[in-house]
C-alpha positions, 0 to 999 in steps of 0.5 A, spaced: 277 781 640 280 787 643 284 792 639 291 793 640 293 800 642 298 803 637 304 807 640 308 812 637 316 813 638 319 819 641 322 820 635 316 821 631 313 825 636 319 830 636 318 830 629 311 832 629 313 838 634 319 840 630 315 841 624 310 845 628 316 850 630 319 850 623 314 855 620 313 862 618 311 865 625 317 862 628 321 867 623 316 872 625 318 872 633 325 873 631 324 879 627 320 882 632 325 880 638 331 883 634 327 890 633 328 891 640 334 887 643 341 885 640 342 878 637 345 875 643 339 877 648 334 875 643 337 868 643 338 868 650 330 870 651 329 864 646 333 859 649 329 861 656 322 862 653 323 855 649 326 852 656 319 854 659 315 851 653 319 844 654 317 844 661 310 845 660 310 840 654 313 835 659 308 836 664 302 837 660 304 831 655 306 826 661 299 827 663 296 825 657 301 819 656 299 816 663 291 817 662 291 815 654 287 821 653 287 828 649 288 834 653 281 836 653 279 830 656 285 830 661 283 837 663 276 835 665 278 833 672 280 840 674 275 844 669 269 839 668 267 836 662 263 842 659 268 847 662 274 844 659 271 843 652 269 850 653 275 854 655 280 850 651 275 851 645 275 858 646 282 859 647 284 855 641 279 859 637 282 865 639 289 863 637 287 860 631 283 865 628 289 870 630 294 866 627 290 865 620 289 873 620 297 874 621 299 869 616 294 871 611 296 878 612 303 876 610 301 872 604 297 878 602 304 882 602 308 877 598 302 876 593 302 883 592 310 884 591 309 878 586 304 881 582 308 888 582 313 884 579 308 882 573 306 889 572 300 888 576 299 893 582 294 890 588 294 893 595 296 889 600 289 888 604 286 886 597 291 881 596 290 879 603 283 878 602 284 874 596 289 869 599 285 868 605 279 866 601 283 861 597 286 858 604 279 858 606 276 854 600 282 849 600 281 848 608 274 846 607 277 840 603 281 838 609 287 834 610 288 831 603 290 839 601 294 840 607 298 833 606 300 835 599 302 843 600 306 840 607 310 836 602 312 842 598 312 847 603 316 845 609 323 843 605 322 849 601 322 853 608 327 850 611 332 850 605 331 858 604 332 859 611 338 855 611 341 858 605 339 865 607 343 864 614 349 861 610 349 867 605 348 872 611 354 869 616 359 868 610 358 874 606 359 881 607 353 881 612 357 878 617 360 885 619 353 888 619 350 883 624 356 884 629 355 891 629 348 891 629 344 896 634 337 895 635 332 901 633 328 900 639 328 897 646 324 891 648 325 889 656 327 881 657 320 880 660 317 883 654 321 879 649 320 873 653 312 874 653 313 874 645 317 867 645 312 864 650 306 866 646 309 863 639 308 856 642 304 857 648 298 853 645 302 848 643 305 847 650 298 846 653 295 842 648 301 837 648 297 831 650 293 831 644 300 828 641 303 825 646 297 821 648 300 815 644 306 815 647 308 808 650 312 811 657 313 818 660 321 818 658 318 819 650 315 825 652 321 828 655 326 826 649 321 828 644 320 835 647 327 836 648 330 834 642 324 836 638 322 843 640 329 847 643 333 846 637 328 847 632 326 853 636 333 856 636 334 855 629 328 858 626 327 864 631 335 865 630 334 865 623 328 870 623 333 875 627 339 874 623 336 875 616 332 881 619 339 884 620 343 881 614 337 884 609 336 890 614 329 890 613 324 889 619 319 886 614 320 879 614 316 879 607 321 883 604 327 879 607 324 873 603 324 876 597 331 878 597 334 871 599 334 868 593 330 871 587 323 875 589 319 870 585 322 864 588 322 867 595 315 870 594 312 863 592 316 859 598 313 864 603 306 863 600 306 856 600 309 856 608 303 861 610 298 857 606 300 850 609 300 853 616 293 856 615 290 850 613 291 847 620 289 854 623 282 854 619 281 846 620 283 847 628 279 853 629 273 850 625 273 844 630 274 849 636 268 853 634 263 847 633 265 845 640 264 852 643 257 853 640 255 845 641 253 844 634 253 837 630 259 835 627 256 835 620 257 842 620 264 842 620 265 845 613 261 850 615 265 852 621 271 851 618 269 856 612 266 861 618 273 861 622 277 862 615 273 868 613 273 871 620 281 870 620 281 873 613 277 879 615 283 880 621 288 880 615 285 885 611 285 890 617 292 889 618 293 884 624 300 883 622 301 890 625 299 888 632 304 881 632 307 883 639 301 885 643 297 878 640 303 874 642 303 877 649 296 876 650 297 869 648 302 868 653 298 871 658 291 867 657 294 860 655 299 858 660 294 859 666 291 853 663 297 849 665 298 852 671 291 849 674 292 842 671 299 842 674 297 843 681 292 838 680 295 832 677 302 833 679 302 837 686 295 835 689 295 828 685 302 827 686 302 824 679 298 818 680 293 817 675 289 813 679 287 819 683 284 822 676 277 822 674 273 826 670 268 831 673 261 832 670 259 839 668 263 845 670 268 845 676 268 852 678 274 852 682 278 850 676 275 855 671 275 861 676 283 859 678 284 860 670 280 866 669 284 870 675 291 868 673 289 870 665 286 876 667 292 879 671 297 876 666 293 880 661 292 886 664 299 889 663 298 887 655 292 891 655 294 897 658 300 898 654 295 899 648 293 905 651 299 909 653 295 915 657 293 910 662 298 907 668 302 902 666 304 895 669 310 891 667 309 885 663 310 879 667 309 873 662 309 868 668 305 871 673 299 868 670 301 861 671 303 862 678 297 865 680 292 860 677 297 854 680 296 858 687 289 859 687 287 852 685 292 849 690 289 854 696 282 853 694 282 845 693 286 845 700 280 850 703 275 846 700 278 839 702 278 842 710 271 844 710 268 837 707 273 833 712 
């Protein structure tokens, strides 16, 4: 007897996506943006960035809804089965390990502050090492631990963020917010790169969740109502709280919102919750890249978390903006190739889609060209002595789209 497929509502999908945005990284984005631009400009950058993210999520998500398949399988048409698994797994591994390091580093800072209140002096690198290892061990136990921590951490994170916003906007800090002048200068495109990088991966792999949707309009509604409001709230909160508490350290901000102990505990739980996902997803990505058996999953999760912990110890949090810029450069070109194939060349007709065995060189090369060109300005910015190129965060997706479209048309002419 054939099993009946279970569909999800657009509201449940929207809640899943909103839950991914309601996190410490979103607050970090607001913190990073406000350091280089005014509040109104930071909110405008967020709105533009998340509008682009929503557009990508809709286009990517509908492909999976049409085909009833996750992103890695849908991408098997443009990259080939092997190429798709390798490219997406490498990107996922890099993103998850980077995020694990950033959040373990932040958790370490919060832990060091909490221990200092008890008269115990521990350096942030050592506290980051302890935090990371605890997260690794708990991630190995999987989804049960994640579920328990999520039930506790998400409401606390929303509560303390909203409480902090109310305190900032109704108290003496309101005048400080109105008179705020950024210490640095961040261009609109650099800010856009940070905003895009914060959820670029989520937009590209949106199909992993939307594959269970009943119709295309469900993806549209879920992305609009799940991502934009949550993104504006959390990034705006990160920006406003940074100004109100007059510190560029998001950890210090949390310690000042209520009491240092409560703020520190919420921060630790929130980073812990997200890093369980990063470790598990990063471990699965490593399995796919190295092509080892599923039985080695716990080992892979342990390795992924350990690598992330090392990054935390060396202070990866200090490189938050460049990391976001690199993610916004290398990830969206994947969508550029897939959109060119499915929506333009395939006219959104699922009957014209099929998986390609092995590696589809046209798709892989198209993605690589776009990613390398988009990453170049970010890499050059790390070396001030070299000639600099303006950062254009959308250039990668445009170039990958164009290269694939032109390459496909030329190859079709040769075979006709």
